[in-house]
N, C-alpha and C positions, 0 to 999 in steps of 0.2 A: 841208509845209513852211509855217511862218509866221513871222511878225513878232513876236519876242518883246521886243526892244531898244529905246530909245529915240531912234534912231538912225533916217534915212529907212526908209519903209517897202521890202518886201524886192520888187525889181520882176523878175517873172517872163515869160520871151518865150514867146510861144504860136505856133508856127506849125501854119497849116491851111490848108484850101483854097478859093479864092474861088469855090466852088459849095459849094450846101449837100448834094449827093449824091443819089443814087437813091429815099432813104430818109429819113423823120423821124426817126429814131433819131439819126442823126448830128447835126442842130441841138439836140437835147436834151441830149446828151452835152456840147456845148458848152457849152450853157447850166449846165450842172451844174457842169462845171468850173469855170467865171467863178464863180458861186455859191459853190464853194468856197475859190478863190481869194481873193475880198471878204471872206468868212467870216473868213480867217485875217489878213487886213490887209494883203494881198499888193497891190501895182500890177502893171499890163497894160503889157508891149511887145509890139507887133505891127505886122504889114506897113503899115497904115495905110488897108487899103480898107474902103468901108461893106458891099460884097456877098459873099455865101457865109457859109463857117462866119468868115470873119474879122469879117464885119460883125455876126455875131450874137455874138461872144465879146466883142467891145466894147462893143455896147448893154448887152451884161447888167452889162459891170464898171463901165458908167458908170451906169446904172441903180442900183446899188449904192454909188453915192458913190466912188468907185474913181479914182484919177489913169490915164488911159490915153494912153499914148505911141505915135505911129503913125510908122512910118520908110517912106518911097514915093518911089521915083526919078521925076525929072521925066515921063521919056516913059512912064511908067504912070498918073498923074494922070486920063486918059480911059477908059485901058482898063481899070483896077482899079475906078474911082470913087474917088476920093479921099473919107474921111469928115469932114464938114465940123464934127462936134461934138466932136472929139477936145479932153483937154486940152492936148494939143502934139501938132504935125503937123510931122516932120522932112522936108524936101526935101533929097534926096540926089541926086548926077550919076549913081549906076550901081546895077547890082545888086550889083556887089562891096561898092562902100559899104554900100548897104542893111545887108547881111549882117554886115560889121565894125560898123557901127554898134549894130543891134540887139544885139550880144554884147555890145558895151562898156558899151551902158546897162541891161545882165540881170544877174540873179542867180542864174539857172537857165533852162532851155529844155525846154517840154514840146511834143511835136506831137501834134495831132488830128488825124484822117484828112485827108487832100488827094492831091495830084496829085506829077507830078517837082519842081513847086519846093518844095512841105512837104518831101518825101523827102531832096531836093538840100541843103536849111539842116539839117534835123536832123542828117544824116551830116557835114554838114561841123562842126557844134558837137562832135558825137563826133568827129570826127578832130583837133579842134583839145586836145581832152583828150586824146586818146591820144599827142601829141606834144610835149605841155606846154605849149599856148600859155596854157589855163587849166584850174582845176578845179571849175568851175561843174559841178551836177546836170544829167541829162539824162534826159527820161522817155517814152516812147510810152503815150498813153491808148490802148488797145487797145479800140474800140468795136465790139462785136457780133462778133468775130473779125476785125475790118478788117485788124490787123498780125500774125495767127496766121501766114498764109504767109510773110511777111517775116521772124518770129522764127523758123521752121523755117531757113529759110535762112541766118540770121547762125549760128545753132547749126551749119550743114554750112560755113561758114566757118571756124569753130574747127576743126570736127574735120578738114579739109582742110589744116589749117595756114598758112591765109592771115592771120588773125587769131589774137592771142595771148586766151585765155580772161578773161585779168584785165583787157584791154581792152575786151571787153563786156561786163566787168561794170558796167560804167561806165553802161550804158544800163536803168534800170528800164522794165520792162514790167508795167502791171495794167490791168485794165476798169474800176476802181473810182478816180475822182479823189480819194477821200481817202486811201486806200491808197496811191496812186501819190505823191502828195505827201507821204505820213509816211516812204516809204519814200526818196523825193529828200533828204530833210531831213536825213537819217541821212550824207547824203555833203555838206553843206555847210559843212565843217570848214573847207576851203581854198579858198573860192569867190573870191578875189582871183585876178588875173592872174599867173600865172607868167614870163611874160615881157612887158617891159610896151611893146606895139604901139602906143599912144598917141603916143610920141613920133616915131617915122617919120611920124605923120599929123597933127602939128603938136596935139595935145592931145587929152583926152576931151570927148565932147559933153555928159558929165554934167551 
């Protein structure tokens, strides 16, 4: 995934943990992904915190000179520690508004390792693809097998008839940032919203 146009830079939404995890491999993977995004001329949209993998990704992108937009609900400014050095920090009123705003601002979605919130965010983005709200690429960076059990479970949902194989195909999974972004780039032909949800919300925040 790279920005080859003369229009604004591609904005990639990265979902990830507000913790760094039990091993250094997770923070290093976050840096690798951020460096790869920066090298491709992409900008970052993320959850707005300065801690955990969220802070690692943001700091790496900022150090590379890229634009970083954080989106954070008012209630989390203390618990997640808002990042003070971002290009832009958008304060919203709720978690629902946070996710919708991040989606509206972004051209693609990547999840790094994280907890309940990270999983919920990437699955909501994937669900929106399934029901036609957008056609933006979704991917998981499988750091040291972190998502391997999840990938097996998702295959099980297809085998048991609860998810159509064509819908699972919308999710790219790889352990290498460059390969993951390349695979996602191949799905970027219809990145605009198929349903204009901004009208009901009073316009786009872009």
